C-alpha positions in Angstrom: -48.6 78.7 -136.7 -50.0 75.2 -136.0 -53.2 76.1 -137.9 -51.1 77.2 -140.9 -49.1 74.0 -140.8 -52.2 71.9 -140.7 -53.8 73.6 -143.7 -50.7 73.0 -145.7 -50.5 69.4 -144.8 -54.1 68.8 -145.7 -53.4 70.2 -149.1 -50.7 67.6 -149.8 -51.1 65.4 -152.9 -50.5 61.8 -151.9 -50.3 59.6 -155.0 -49.2 56.0 -154.5 -48.6 53.9 -157.6 -49.9 50.4 -157.2 -47.5 47.6 -157.5 -44.4 49.8 -157.4 -42.4 50.6 -154.3 -40.0 53.4 -153.5 -36.9 51.4 -154.0 -38.0 50.3 -157.5 -38.8 54.0 -158.3 -35.3 55.0 -157.1 -33.6 52.3 -159.1 -35.1 53.3 -162.4 -32.3 54.4 -164.8 -32.1 58.1 -165.3 -31.7 57.3 -169.0 -35.3 56.4 -169.4 -36.5 60.0 -169.4 -33.8 61.0 -171.8 -34.6 58.2 -174.2 -38.3 58.8 -174.1 -38.3 62.6 -174.3 -35.4 63.2 -176.6 -35.1 60.2 -178.9 -35.5 62.5 -181.8 -32.1 64.1 -180.9 -30.0 61.5 -179.2 -29.2 58.0 -180.2 -27.1 55.2 -178.6 -23.4 55.4 -179.7 -21.7 52.3 -181.1 -18.9 51.7 -178.7 -17.5 48.6 -180.5 -15.7 45.9 -178.5 -15.6 47.1 -174.8 -12.7 46.0 -172.6 -13.8 44.3 -169.5 -17.2 43.5 -171.0 -17.6 40.6 -168.6 -18.6 43.1 -166.0 -21.9 45.0 -166.7 -21.6 48.5 -168.1 -22.8 51.1 -165.7 -23.6 54.0 -168.1 -24.7 54.4 -171.7 -23.2 56.8 -174.2 -25.5 58.8 -176.5 -24.6 60.9 -179.5 -26.5 63.5 -181.5 -28.4 62.1 -184.5 -26.7 62.5 -187.8 -29.7 64.4 -189.2 -28.9 67.2 -186.7 -25.1 66.9 -186.2 -24.1 66.9 -189.9 -26.1 70.0 -190.8 -24.8 71.7 -187.7 -21.2 71.0 -188.7 -22.0 72.1 -192.3 -23.3 75.5 -191.2 -20.1 75.9 -189.1 -18.0 75.2 -192.1 -20.1 77.6 -194.3 -19.7 80.4 -191.7 -16.0 79.8 -191.6 -15.8 80.2 -195.4 -18.0 83.3 -195.1 -15.7 84.9 -192.5 -12.6 84.2 -194.7 -14.5 85.8 -197.7 -15.5 88.7 -195.5 -11.8 89.4 -194.6 -10.7 89.1 -198.1 -13.3 91.5 -199.3 -12.4 94.0 -196.6 -8.7 93.9 -197.5 -9.6 94.4 -201.2 -11.8 97.4 -200.4 -9.6 99.3 -198.0 -11.2 102.4 -196.6 -8.8 105.3 -197.4 -10.9 108.0 -195.8 -10.4 106.7 -192.2 -7.5 104.3 -192.4 -7.0 104.2 -188.6 -10.6 103.3 -188.0 -10.5 100.7 -190.8 -7.3 99.1 -189.4 -8.7 99.0 -185.8 -11.9 97.3 -187.0 -9.8 94.8 -189.0 -7.8 93.9 -185.9 -11.1 93.6 -183.9 -12.7 91.4 -186.6 -9.7 89.2 -186.8 -9.8 88.6 -183.1 -13.6 88.0 -183.3 -12.9 85.3 -185.9 -10.2 83.7 -183.9 -12.2 83.8 -180.7 -15.2 82.2 -182.5 -13.0 79.3 -183.8 -11.7 78.7 -180.3 -15.3 78.6 -179.0 -16.7 76.5 -181.8 -14.1 73.8 -182.5 -14.6 71.9 -179.1 -18.4 71.7 -179.8 -18.2 69.5 -182.9 -18.9 66.2 -181.1 -21.3 66.6 -178.2 -21.8 63.4 -176.2 -24.2 62.5 -173.4 -23.4 59.8 -170.9 -26.3 58.5 -168.9 -25.8 56.6 -165.6 -27.6 53.3 -165.2 -28.5 53.1 -161.5 -30.3 49.8 -161.9 -27.1 48.2 -163.2 -25.1 49.8 -160.3 -27.6 48.3 -157.8 -27.4 44.9 -159.4 -23.6 44.8 -159.2 -22.9 46.8 -156.0 -25.9 46.3 -153.8 -28.9 48.2 -152.7 -29.9 51.2 -150.6 -28.6 52.4 -147.2 -30.4 49.7 -145.3 -29.1 46.8 -147.4 -25.8 45.2 -147.7 -23.8 47.1 -150.4 -20.3 47.1 -151.6 -20.2 50.7 -152.8 -17.0 52.6 -152.2 -16.6 55.2 -149.5 -17.2 58.9 -150.1 -16.0 62.0 -148.1 -18.4 64.9 -148.6 -16.8 68.4 -148.1 -18.9 71.5 -147.4 -17.2 75.0 -147.1 -18.5 78.1 -145.5 -17.0 81.3 -144.2 -19.4 83.9 -142.9 -22.8 83.2 -141.3 -24.1 86.5 -142.5 -23.0 86.6 -146.2 -23.7 82.9 -146.4 -26.9 82.5 -144.2 -26.5 79.7 -141.8 -30.0 78.3 -142.7 -28.5 77.4 -146.2 -25.7 75.6 -144.5 -27.7 73.5 -142.1 -30.1 72.4 -144.9 -27.2 71.4 -147.1 -25.8 69.2 -144.2 -29.2 67.7 -143.5 -29.7 66.8 -147.2 -26.3 65.1 -147.1 -27.0 63.1 -143.9 -30.3 61.9 -145.4 -29.1 61.0 -148.9 -29.7 57.5 -150.2 -26.2 56.0 -149.9 -25.0 53.3 -147.5 -24.8 55.2 -144.3 -21.5 53.6 -143.2 -19.9 54.3 -146.6 -19.7 58.1 -146.4 -18.7 60.9 -144.0 -19.6 64.7 -144.0 -17.1 67.4 -143.2 -18.0 71.1 -142.7 -15.1 73.6 -143.0 -15.9 76.8 -141.2 -13.2 79.2 -142.4 -14.5 81.9 -140.1 -14.0 79.8 -137.0 -17.3 81.0 -135.4 -19.0 79.2 -132.6 -22.4 79.7 -134.2 -21.4 77.3 -137.0 -20.2 74.7 -134.6 -23.4 74.9 -132.4 -25.5 74.8 -135.6 -23.9 71.5 -136.4 -24.8 70.2 -132.9 -28.4 71.3 -133.6 -28.3 69.6 -137.0 -27.1 66.3 -135.4 -30.0 66.5 -132.9 -32.7 67.2 -135.6 -31.2 64.6 -138.0 -32.2 61.9 -135.5 -35.8 62.7 -136.6 -35.4 64.0 -140.1 -33.2 61.2 -141.6 -35.5 58.3 -140.6 -38.5 60.3 -141.8 -36.9 60.7 -145.2 -36.0 57.0 -145.4 -39.4 55.8 -144.3 -41.4 57.9 -146.7 -38.9 58.3 -149.6 -38.9 62.1 -149.3 -37.5 64.2 -152.1 -35.7 66.5 -151.9 -34.1 65.9 -148.5 -33.4 69.5 -147.6 -36.2 70.3 -145.2 -36.5 74.0 -146.1 -36.9 73.1 -149.8 -39.1 70.1 -149.1 -41.6 71.9 -146.9 -41.5 74.9 -149.3 -42.9 72.8 -152.2 -46.6 73.6 -153.0 -47.3 69.9 -153.7 -45.3 66.9 -152.4 -46.1 63.7 -154.4 -45.8 60.6 -152.3 -43.9 57.6 -153.7 -43.5 55.7 -150.4 -45.4 52.7 -149.2 -46.9 54.1 -146.0 -49.3 56.7 -147.1 -51.6 56.1 -144.1 -48.8 57.3 -141.7 -47.4 60.0 -144.0 -49.7 62.9 -143.3 -49.4 62.4 -139.5 -45.6 62.1 -139.6 -45.4 65.0 -142.0 -47.3 67.3 -139.7 -45.2 66.5 -136.7 -41.8 66.7 -138.5 -42.9 70.0 -140.0 -43.6 71.3 -136.5 -40.3 70.1 -135.2 -38.5 71.7 -138.2 -40.1 75.1 -137.4 -38.8 74.8 -133.8 -35.4 73.8 -135.2 -35.3 76.9 -137.4 -36.1 79.1 -134.4 -33.2 77.5 -132.5 -30.8 78.1 -135.5 -32.0 81.7 -135.8 -31.5 82.4 -132.1 -28.0 80.9 -131.9 -26.1 84.2 -132.2 -28.1 85.8 -129.3 -28.0 82.6 -127.2 -24.2 82.4 -127.5 -23.9 86.1 -126.7 -26.1 85.8 -123.6 -24.3 82.7 -122.4 -20.9 84.4 -122.9 -22.0 87.5 -121.1 -23.2 85.4 -118.1 -20.0 83.4 -117.9 -17.9 86.6 -118.3 -19.9 88.3 -115.5 -19.6 85.3 -113.2 -15.9 85.2 -113.7 -15.5 88.9 -112.8 -14.7 90.3 -116.2 -16.3 93.7 -116.5 -16.0 96.5 -119.0 -12.6 97.2 -120.5 -11.5 93.5 -120.1 -11.3 91.1 -123.0 -14.5 89.1 -122.9 -14.4 85.5 -124.1 -16.9 83.5 -126.1 -18.1 80.4 -124.2 -19.3 77.0 -125.4 -22.3 75.3 -123.9 -20.0 73.0 -121.8 -18.5 75.9 -120.0 -15.2 76.1 -121.9 -13.9 78.9 -123.9 -14.3 78.7 -127.7 -10.8 78.2 -129.3 -11.9 79.9 -132.5 -13.1 83.5 -133.3 -14.7 85.3 -130.4 -17.7 87.7 -130.6 -15.4 90.4 -129.2 -12.3 89.6 -131.1 -9.0 89.3 -129.1 -5.5 88.1 -129.5 -5.5 84.5 -130.9 -9.3 84.7 -131.2 -9.7 86.8 -134.4 -11.0 85.8 -137.8 -7.5 85.7 -139.1 -5.8 84.4 -136.0 -7.1 81.4 -134.1 -6.2 77.8 -133.4 -7.2 74.9 -135.5 -10.3 72.9 -134.5 -11.5 69.4 -135.3 -14.7 68.2 -133.6 -16.3 64.8 -134.5 -20.0 65.6 -133.9 -21.4 62.3 -135.1 -19.1 59.2 -134.9 -18.8 56.7 -137.7 -21.8 54.3 -137.5 -21.6 50.5 -137.3 -21.8 48.4 -140.4 -25.1 46.7 -139.3 -28.5 48.4 -139.6 -30.0 49.7 -136.4 -33.8 49.8 -136.5 -35.7 52.4 -134.6 -38.4 52.0 -132.0 -42.1 51.6 -132.6 -44.5 54.4 -131.8 -45.3 55.0 -128.2 -46.6 57.6 -125.8 -43.3 59.4 -125.6 -42.4 58.8 -129.3 -45.2 59.3 -131.8 -43.0 58.1 -134.8 -42.9 54.5 -135.8 -39.4 53.9 -137.1 -39.4 50.2 -136.2 -38.6 49.2 -139.8 -36.3 52.1 -140.6 -32.5 52.2 -140.2 -31.8 55.1 -137.9 -28.0 55.2 -138.2 -26.5 58.6 -139.1 -23.2 59.1 -141.1 -20.1 60.6 -139.6 -20.2 64.4 -139.2 -17.1 66.4 -138.6 -16.6 70.2 -137.9 -13.3 71.7 -139.0 -11.8 75.1 -138.7 -8.2 75.4 -139.8 -5.6 77.4 -138.0 -5.2 81.1 -139.0 -2.2 83.2 -138.3 -1.2 86.7 -139.3 1.4 86.9 -142.1 0.1 83.8 -143.9 -1.8 83.7 -147.2 -4.6 81.3 -146.3 -5.7 80.9 -149.9 -9.4 81.2 -149.3 -11.6 78.3 -150.4 -8.7 76.3 -152.0 -6.7 76.4 -148.7 -9.8 75.2 -146.7 -10.4 72.4 -149.2 -6.8 71.2 -148.9 -7.0 71.1 -145.1 -10.2 69.0 -145.3 -8.5 66.7 -147.8 -5.7 66.0 -145.3 -7.8 65.8 -142.2 -10.3 63.4 -143.9 -7.4 61.2 -145.0 -6.7 60.3 -141.3 -10.4 60.1 -140.2 -12.1 58.3 -143.0 -9.8 58.2 -146.1 -12.6 57.5 -148.6 -11.3 56.9 -152.2 -13.8 59.5 -153.5 -14.5 63.0 -152.5 -17.4 65.4 -153.3 -17.4 69.1 -152.6 -20.3 71.5 -152.1 -20.7 75.2 -151.5 -22.7 75.8 -148.4 -25.8 76.8 -150.4 -25.9 73.7 -152.6 -28.0 70.9 -151.3 -28.7 67.3 -152.5 -31.9 67.6 -154.5 -32.0 63.9 -155.7 -31.2 61.3 -153.1 -29.6 59.1 -155.7 -27.0 61.8 -156.5 -24.1 60.1 -154.8 -24.8 56.9 -156.6 -24.8 58.3 -160.1 -21.1 59.3 -160.3 -20.2 55.8 -159.1 -21.6 54.5 -162.4 -18.7 56.4 -164.1 -16.0 55.8 -161.6 -16.6 52.0 -161.3 -17.4 51.3 -165.0 -15.1 48.7 -166.5 -14.4 50.8 -169.6 -12.4 53.8 -168.4 -13.5 54.3 -164.8 -10.0 53.9 -163.3 -8.8 56.8 -165.5 -11.7 59.1 -164.6 -10.6 61.9 -162.2 -13.9 63.6 -161.5 -17.6 63.6 -162.4 -19.1 67.1 -162.9 -22.8 67.8 -162.4 -24.6 70.8 -163.8 -25.4 73.6 -161.4 -29.2 74.2 -160.9 -30.6 77.1 -158.9 -33.7 77.9 -156.8 -35.4 81.2 -156.4 -34.3 82.7 -159.7 -36.8 85.1 -161.1 -39.2 83.4 -163.6 -37.7 85.2 -166.7 -34.1 84.6 -165.5 -33.2 88.2 -166.3 -29.5 87.8 -165.7 -29.0 84.3 -167.1 -28.4 82.8 -163.7 -29.4 79.3 -164.9 -26.7 79.5 -167.5 -28.2 76.6 -169.4 -26.2 77.3 -172.6 -23.0 76.6 -170.7 -24.1 73.8 -168.5 -26.2 71.9 -171.0 -24.4 72.9 -174.2 -20.7 73.6 -173.6 -20.3 70.8 -171.0 -21.9 68.2 -173.2 -19.5 69.3 -176.0 -16.5 68.8 -173.7 -17.9 65.5 -172.7 -17.1 64.3 -176.2 -13.4 65.2 -175.7 -11.5 64.6 -172.5 -14.4 65.7 -170.3 -15.9 68.8 -168.8 -14.0 71.3 -166.7 -14.3 71.4 -162.9 -16.9 74.0 -161.9 -16.3 74.4 -158.2 -19.3 72.6 -156.6 -21.3 69.4 -157.2 -18.1 67.5 -158.3 -17.1 64.0 -157.3 -13.3 63.4 -157.3 -11.0 60.4 -157.1 -8.9 61.2 -154.1 -5.6 60.1 -155.7 -6.2 62.5 -158.6 -6.4 65.3 -156.1 -3.1 64.1 -154.7 -1.5 64.8 -158.1 -1.1 61.1 -159.0 -1.1 60.1 -162.7 -3.9 58.0 -164.1 -3.3 54.2 -164.3 -2.9 54.2 -168.0 0.3 56.2 -167.6 1.7 54.5 -164.5 4.5 52.0 -164.8 2.7 49.9 -162.2 -0.9 49.6 -161.4 -0.4 50.7 -157.8 0.2 54.2 -156.5 3.8 54.8 -155.5 4.6 57.7 -153.1 8.1 56.6 -152.2 10.5 59.4 -152.8 7.7 61.9 -153.1 6.8 62.3 -149.4 8.2 65.8 -149.3 5.5 66.9 -151.8 2.8 66.1 -149.3 4.4 67.7 -146.2 5.9 66.3 -143.0 3.1 64.0 -141.9 4.0 60.3 -142.3 0.5 59.3 -141.3 -0.9 61.2 -144.3 1.6 59.6 -146.7 0.9 56.2 -145.3 -2.8 56.6 -145.9 -2.4 57.2 -149.6 -2.0 53.6 -150.9 -5.3 52.7 -149.3 -7.0 55.8 -150.9 -6.0 54.4 -154.3 -8.2 51.3 -153.7 -11.4 52.5 -155.3 -13.5 49.6 -153.8 -12.4 50.7 -150.3 -15.0 51.6 -147.7 -14.5 53.7 -144.6 -12.8 52.2 -141.6 -13.7 53.7 -138.2 -10.9 55.2 -136.3 -10.5 56.2 -132.6 -9.6 59.8 -132.2 -7.0 59.5 -129.4 -4.3 61.9 -128.3 -1.9 60.7 -131.0 -4.3 61.1 -133.8 -5.4 64.5 -132.4 -1.8 65.7 -132.6 -1.5 64.5 -136.2 -4.8 66.3 -137.1 -3.6 69.5 -135.4 -0.4 69.4 -137.4 -2.2 69.0 -140.7 -4.2 72.1 -140.0 -1.3 74.5 -139.2 -0.5 77.4 -141.4 3.1 76.2 -141.8 2.4 72.6 -142.8 2.4 73.3 -146.5 5.7 75.2 -146.4 8.2 73.6 -148.8 5.6 71.1 -150.1 3.7 70.9 -153.4 0.3 71.7 -151.9 -1.5 74.3 -154.0 0.4 73.6 -157.2 0.9 69.9 -157.9 -1.2 68.6 -155.0 -4.7 69.4 -153.9 -6.6 72.5 -155.1 -4.5 75.1 -156.9 -3.6 78.4 -155.2 -3.1 82.0 -156.1 -5.9 82.2 -158.7 -9.5 83.3 -158.5 -10.7 80.3 -160.5 -9.0 77.6 -158.5 -11.7 75.1 -159.7 -11.0 75.4 -163.5 -7.2 75.3 -162.9 -7.4 72.3 -160.6 -9.4 70.4 -163.3 -7.0 71.5 -166.0 -4.1 70.0 -164.0 -5.8 66.7 -164.0 -6.6 66.8 -167.7 -3.0 67.8 -168.4 -1.8 64.7 -166.5 -4.0 62.5 -168.8 -7.0 62.0 -166.5 -10.5 62.3 -168.1 -13.7 63.6 -166.6 -17.4 62.9 -167.1 -20.5 65.1 -167.2 -23.5 63.7 -165.4 -27.0 65.2 -165.6 -30.0 63.7 -163.7 -33.7 64.2 -163.4 -34.6 65.5 -160.9 -31.4 67.6 -160.7 -28.8 66.1 -158.5 -27.9 69.3 -156.6 -29.5 72.7 -156.4 -28.3 76.0 -154.9 -28.8 79.7 -154.9 -27.7 82.3 -157.3 -27.4 86.1 -157.0 -30.4 87.8 -158.7 -29.2 91.3 -157.9 -27.5 92.9 -160.9 -24.5 94.2 -159.0 -23.8 90.9 -157.2 -24.2 89.0 -160.4 -21.7 91.2 -162.2 -19.2 90.9 -159.3 -19.6 87.1 -159.6 -18.8 87.2 -163.4 -15.9 89.6 -162.8 -14.3 87.1 -160.4 -14.7 84.3 -163.0 -13.4 86.3 -165.9 -10.5 87.7 -164.0 -9.5 84.3 -162.8 -9.7 83.0 -166.4 -7.1 85.7 -167.5 -4.9 84.8 -164.6 -5.0 81.2 -165.8 -3.6 82.3 -169.2 -0.7 84.2 -167.6 0.3 81.4 -165.3 1.9 78.0 -165.5 -1.5 76.6 -166.2 -1.6 78.1 -169.7 -3.1 75.5 -172.0 -0.3 76.2 -174.6 2.2 74.9 -172.1 0.5 71.5 -171.4 2.1 68.3 -172.6 0.9 65.8 -175.1 -1.5 64.0 -172.8 -4.1 66.9 -173.2 -6.5 66.2 -176.1 -5.9 68.8 -178.9 -9.5 70.1 -178.8 -9.5 70.1 -175.0 -6.5 72.3 -175.2 -8.4 74.6 -177.5 -11.3 74.7 -175.1 -9.0 75.7 -172.2 -7.4 78.3 -174.3 -10.8 79.7 -175.0 -11.7 79.6 -171.3 -8.6 81.6 -170.4 -8.8 84.3 -173.2 -12.5 84.9 -173.8 -12.6 88.3 -171.9 -10.1 89.8 -174.3 -12.5 89.9 -177.3 -14.9 92.1 -175.3 -12.5 95.0 -175.4 -13.2 95.2 -179.1 -16.9 94.7 -178.5 -16.9 97.6 -176.1 -15.1 99.8 -178.7 -17.6 98.8 -181.4 -20.5 99.7 -179.1 -19.0 103.1 -178.4 -18.1 103.8 -182.1 -21.5 105.4 -182.8 -20.5 108.4 -180.7 -18.3 109.5 -183.5 -21.0 109.8 -186.2 -23.7 111.2 -183.9 -22.1 114.6 -184.5 -20.7 114.0 -188.0 -22.6 113.9 -191.3 -21.1 110.7 -192.6 -18.6 108.4 -191.0 -18.0 104.9 -192.4 -15.9 102.0 -191.1 -15.9 100.3 -194.5 -17.0 101.2 -198.0 -19.2 100.3 -199.8 -21.2 100.5 -196.6 -24.2 98.6 -197.9 -22.2 95.6 -198.8 -20.3 95.7 -195.5 -23.6 95.6 -193.6 -24.8 92.7 -195.7 -21.7 90.7 -194.9 -22.1 91.5 -191.2 -25.8 90.5 -191.3 -24.9 87.2 -193.0 -22.1 86.1 -190.6 -24.1 87.2 -187.5 -27.2 85.4 -188.8 -25.2 82.2 -189.2 -24.0 82.4 -185.6 -27.7 82.4 -184.6 -28.5 79.5 -187.0 -25.6 77.5 -185.3 -27.1 78.6 -181.9 -30.5 77.1 -182.9 -28.8 73.8 -183.6 -27.2 73.9 -180.2 -30.6 74.8 -178.6 -31.9 71.7 -180.3 -29.3 69.1 -179.1 -28.7 70.7 -175.7 -32.4 70.6 -174.9 -32.6 74.2 -173.7 -35.3 76.8 -174.5 -35.2 79.8 -176.7 -35.5 82.0 -173.6 -32.3 80.4 -172.1 -30.5 81.1 -175.4 -31.8 84.7 -175.6 -30.9 85.5 -172.0 -27.4 84.1 -172.6 -26.9 86.4 -175.5 -28.2 89.4 -173.6 -26.1 88.8 -170.5 -23.0 88.2 -172.6 -23.4 91.7 -174.1 -24.0 93.1 -170.6 -20.7 91.5 -169.5 -18.9 92.5 -172.6 -19.6 96.2 -172.1 -18.5 96.4 -168.5 -17.4 93.3 -166.6 -15.1 91.6 -169.1 -13.2 94.7 -170.1 -12.7 95.5 -166.4 -11.2 92.1 -165.9 -8.8 92.8 -168.8 -7.9 96.1 -167.1 -7.3 94.4 -163.8 -5.1 91.8 -165.5 -3.1 94.4 -167.3 -2.5 96.3 -164.0 -1.4 93.1 -162.4 1.1 92.4 -165.1 2.5 95.9 -164.9 2.5 96.4 -161.1 3.0 92.7 -160.1 0.3 93.1 -157.5 -2.4 90.5 -157.1 -6.1 91.2 -157.8 -8.7 91.1 -155.1 -12.1 89.9 -156.3 -15.1 90.5 -154.1 -16.8 87.3 -153.1 -20.5 87.0 -154.0 -22.8 87.5 -151.1 -25.5 84.9 -150.8 -27.5 87.0 -148.3 -30.9 88.1 -149.7 -33.0 91.1 -148.9 -36.1 89.3 -150.2 -38.9 89.2 -147.7 -42.1 87.1 -147.6 -44.1 89.8 -149.4 -41.7 90.1 -152.3 -39.6 87.0 -153.1 -37.6 88.8 -155.7 -36.9 92.0 -153.8 -33.2 91.8 -154.7 -34.0 91.9 -158.3 -35.3 95.4 -158.0 -32.5 96.7 -155.7 -30.0 99.0 -157.3 -26.5 99.0 -155.9 -24.5 101.6 -157.8 -20.9 100.7 -158.3 -18.3 101.9 -160.9 -18.7 98.5 -162.6 -22.0 99.7 -164.0 -20.7 102.9 -165.6 -19.3 101.5 -168.9 -22.5 99.7 -169.7 -24.6 102.8 -168.9 -22.3 104.7 -171.3 -22.9 102.2 -174.0 -26.7 102.4 -173.4 -26.7 106.2 -173.6 -24.5 106.3 -176.8 -26.7 103.8 -178.6 -30.0 105.5 -177.6 -28.5 108.8 -178.9 -27.3 107.0 -182.0 -30.8 105.8 -182.9 -32.2 109.3 -182.3 -29.5 110.9 -184.4 -30.1 108.4 -187.2 -33.8 109.2 -187.3 -32.9 112.9 -187.2 -30.5 112.5 -190.1 -33.0 110.5 -192.1 -35.6 113.3 -191.5 -33.0 116.0 -192.4 -31.8 114.4 -195.7 -35.1 112.8 -196.7 -36.2 109.3 -195.8 -35.8 107.9 -199.3 -32.3 109.1 -200.1 -29.2 106.9 -200.3 -27.7 108.7 -197.3 -30.8 107.9 -195.2 -30.8 104.3 -196.3 -27.2 103.9 -195.1 -28.1 105.6 -191.8 -31.0 103.2 -191.3 -28.8 100.2 -192.0 -26.3 101.4 -189.4 -29.2 102.0 -186.9 -30.0 98.3 -187.0 -26.8 97.7 -185.1 -27.7 100.2 -182.5 -31.2 98.8 -182.0 -29.7 95.3 -181.7 -27.4 96.5 -178.9 -30.4 98.1 -177.1 -32.3 94.8 -177.3 -29.4 92.9 -175.8 -29.0 95.5 -173.0 -32.7 95.4 -172.2 -32.2 93.4 -168.9 -29.5 95.8 -167.8 -31.7 98.8 -168.4 -34.5 97.2 -166.3 -32.0 96.4 -163.6 -30.8 100.0 -163.2 -34.4 101.2 -163.0 -34.9 99.6 -159.6 -38.5 99.3 -158.6 -39.6 100.9 -161.9 -38.2 97.8 -163.6 -41.4 95.9 -162.4 -43.2 97.7 -165.3 -41.2 97.3 -168.5 -43.6 99.5 -170.3 -42.1 102.5 -168.4 -38.7 101.6 -169.9 -40.2 101.4 -173.4 -41.8 104.9 -173.0 -38.6 106.4 -171.7 -36.6 105.0 -174.6 -39.1 106.3 -177.1 -39.0 109.7 -175.5 -35.2 109.8 -175.3 -34.8 108.7 -178.9 -37.5 111.2 -180.1 -35.9 114.0 -178.2 -32.4 113.4 -179.7 -34.0 113.1 -183.2 -35.9 116.4 -182.8 -32.8 118.2 -181.5 -30.7 116.9 -184.3 -33.3 117.9 -186.9 -33.7 121.3 -185.4 -29.9 122.0 -185.5 -29.2 120.6 -188.9 -32.4 120.9 -191.0 -31.9 123.4 -194.0 -34.6 126.1 -194.4 -36.7 126.1 -197.6 -36.0 128.9 -200.1 -39.4 130.5 -199.6 -38.7 130.7 -195.8 -35.5 132.6 -196.6 -37.3 135.1 -198.9 -40.0 135.7 -196.3 -37.4 136.4 -193.7 -35.6 138.8 -195.9 -38.8 140.8 -196.8 -39.7 141.0 -193.2 -36.3 142.3 -192.3 -36.4 145.0 -195.1 -39.9 146.1 -193.9 -38.7 146.6 -190.4 -35.9 148.8 -191.5 -38.0 151.1 -193.7 -40.9 151.4 -191.3 -43.3 149.7 -193.8 -46.8 151.0 -194.7 -48.8 152.5 -191.9 -51.9 150.9 -190.7 
């Protein structure tokens, strides 16, 4: 192992730019890359007279150049006219041969048009806002080792199961947070373990121990990214620090320490079991007796035990709050120089660590604990008494900080003099590691993150997307933005019952409204401990507004979108922030089944939003009109896919019939369809241009939409219909982040087939359209390739081929290991299409006249005996 580590270290690229230090590199505005690389697309917006211009502006607003934006809007208008003309033509040329089919297709096309308008209108004014980190540093101070007056931030991380959510992801996320470039006394990190397992708590203890080495190393050498697993996994690690001579030596030693840390993390489960067995044996508990799980200090773990027992089950255990790292002092604490016992020279490095807290809320039978939303609300209350930072950022356990400046960037929007006080949250795009190079299932989702979100940025702001989001705490409390308050202070008098029975929580709220506020250390004494325990109880929220008007919203699968909607409905705005390198990165499911389950949960939650009090049509006048349209589209988009699925299955009717037309004249109908569909793709090319995505991103988005439209989205509509009829809630399976990939095959999950009923509709569509192409070729061969009938058949076949192209990633996915060789799929499709065509031709081809005469003469000869030989 040591030899392997040494070889890797020796291969490092160490490039040091002369005359430029790490801090200067870090303070360079992110806008520079955007302006240099995309100045042919984006230009600075004219913002006129800016209120509060005496203070420096902390971000710049960019708009799409008129030479791109105006043609883009013009094509949208032309397509709208074409769609209206298409409907008028269809009504004028009603199909009397199959009225029911014509009427059904008219309803479907009407919904297609309506859905397209809902999707397109909010995209008319895309806006990019670029944080200016240099201006922030000038106004609010420097890095973690310098005096800075940046506001406090509470960082929330949620996890549940150390198996489905591998604990190595979680510890790397926490380490990246502890090492981020933000004043160390101005932020605190909270981990919510909703499973209440001892392995998560002891992993945090291990993290605190390793962070003593990892965090100073990152600060000394300006390491990026600051998640050790991802940092050491890089093939090359450019050096931007100022101590290149010490870097290779420190790197080798830290790498060795990290490998030992990983072994400790990996062995925690067995260590805890062995320790518990030893304690149970020494206390005389043998077989048949409930055996406790023991902590390292010799006390019983109050959470979930390995052998679950009464009051120690996953859904039944006491609440736990453990401060693992106390809040640091406000003065830098330099490390010690290198010595015999300590080979690291941290004499010029601040070695303080931010506050780290472990939380596991109380669980009791008979209560709906509301999954992630409930855990987040508990963290919001607990953190109010421990740190009460005015800003809150939340992460999934597999999302780490990839850019150490990531917590500074949102402050450019929150503290900006223009509209910062009215900004509820800043949303970052989600970026992912370990996605297959071709992004088969559109995991990167760049069309949405870099297209749709930029469009909403020109309205009231992007929607909340569940992770990588920085909130204003009082917005989470359900308070109105300053522009709509009678007074510029937050009043909670008379509203205390909304927040529960804790007076300490209510008393902390006015301080949380002060956005310049830092974090004040508190002493966790018996009184505070009792208050914290009360805030974590299952019954605390009874009779309060938590889960509806306060905190994260309950009883919906997409609690993130609905929580953001509540803020927009109150008049708050949000901001979209994209950085280079990406602020945060995470993992995404590359297995087909897991990806479909993920999309099923999202689409089902969207429909739940429409049939709830969070329906965009019910929002008041503070919601921007086009923002309302955007939310209406988010909550209804799965419905249109019912018609898409029907269209994709229509070919089954004319596989066995000679002629079957949805609309006559068929040739004109096809031309209209080609025109309106082609214009969608022209509009898409404009969006590719101003969003800065690739053609592959756009193509994968189109393909995966069709995969979802033929299975996942209609299933979500069915689930919602059943819920409306039966009144029973919908259970959506959580996406597993566990991977089967091994060192020999990084993308093993991509080629693993997990057959579930969710795959059946798309398989049916695939089979029907393969058969339709074969039947079309058979019909053309039967009737003659140059007849009018054959020409119509070929025009219809274009639709089937298009569907097959869009379902190509799905077909590869269900092939399993054979999907590694796409040529096999091509051969199988050709063979299947050819077989259907031959069968059709054999069954329907008319015999030539001379063949009939020959058959008749042979029959006559056999009856008369014929001439003798």
